[in-house]
N, C-alpha and C positions, 0 to 999 in steps of 0.2 A: 504493500500500500504506500510505501514511502515514495515510489516513483510517481504515483498519482498526485501526491502532495506536491512534489517537485514540479510536475508539469503544470498543474493548476496554479500554483503560486507564481511560476515563471510567466504564464499567460496573463495573470492578474498584473504582474509587474509591467509587462509589455503594453497592456492596455493603459496603464497609468503613465508610461512614457509617452504614448500617443496623446493622452490628455494634456500632458505638459507641453507637447509641441503645439497643440491647438491653443492653449491658454497663454503660453509665454512667447511663442514664436510667430503664430499665425492669427492672433486674435483680431487684428485689423482687417483681415480678409472677410468680406461680407458673407461668404459661404460659411465661415466659422462663427463670427459674432452674431449674425442674424439667424443663420440656419441651425447651428448647433446650440448656441447659448441664448437665443432669442433676445439679443440686445440690439435695439435700434441703432442705426449708424450714428445718429446724433448724440447718443450716449456713450459711444465707444471711448472717447478720450477721458470721460469721467470715471469709467470703471476699468480702464485698461490696466492701471497699476494694481488693482485688486486681482484681476485675472492673472496678471504676470506673477504676482506673489503666490496665488493659489496654485498656479502651475508648478512652481518650485516645490511646494508641499507635496504635490502628487509625484514629482520626480524623486524626492527623497524617500517616499514610501515605496516607490518602485525599486529603488536601489536597495532598500532594506530587504524586500522580498527576494530580489535577484541574488544578493549576497547570501542570504539564508539558503536559497536553493543550491548555490555553489558550494557551500561549506557543510551542509547538513550531513553528508555521509562521513566526512572526516571528523567533524566536531558536532555531533548530534545535538547536544543541548544548545550550543550557540546558534546553530542553523535553525532549529525549531523555534527558539526564542525570537529570532528575527522574523521568521515566517509568521508566527502567531501575532507579533506586534504589528507588522506591516499589513498583513491581511485583515487583522482585527480592526485596524484603523481605517482601512479601505471600506470594509463592511459597515463600520460605524458611520462613516461619512455618507455612504449610500442611504442608510436608514434615516439619518438626519435630513437628507435631501427630500426623500419621499414623505417623511412626516411633516415637513414644513410646507410642502406643495405637492399635493397628490398628482397634479398634472405632470410632474417630473418622474413618474414611476418608470417610464421607459429608460430614462437616463440613469436612474438609480439601479435598475436591473442590469444595465450594461456595465456599470461601475462596481456593482456588488456581488454579482452571481459567481464569478470565478473565485474571488476571495472567500466567499461563503462555502463553496465546494472544497476549496483547499483546506479550510478549517474543519469541515466535516470529516474529511479523510485524515486530517492531522489528529483527530480524536483517537484514531486507532494506534497512534504512536506512543501512547502512555504505557 
């Protein structure tokens, strides 16, 4: 089951790298700010620094998950701790998103499903 944890946590990390790209590098692109984040063009400059900062949070969580995946076989406790923390934070953020705004359920599902599955499989590692 450890391989399932590694695959799911790695995929969750890669999704969050992609979110970082959208929030921190491509936010001014109308297909990103309007299409993905539902931010009107006239508000982009107002929220751009928030999106940029949030993107870096997502990247740091991704790095945690990916490093956890990379070290879990050699240093099981360290790797699992990183996976639990990173994926737990990703899932927590997805839950906050959908609890705040039910119309964001699709985005929350995209951001939270893989971390949730990784954590479910990680339960078998105790």
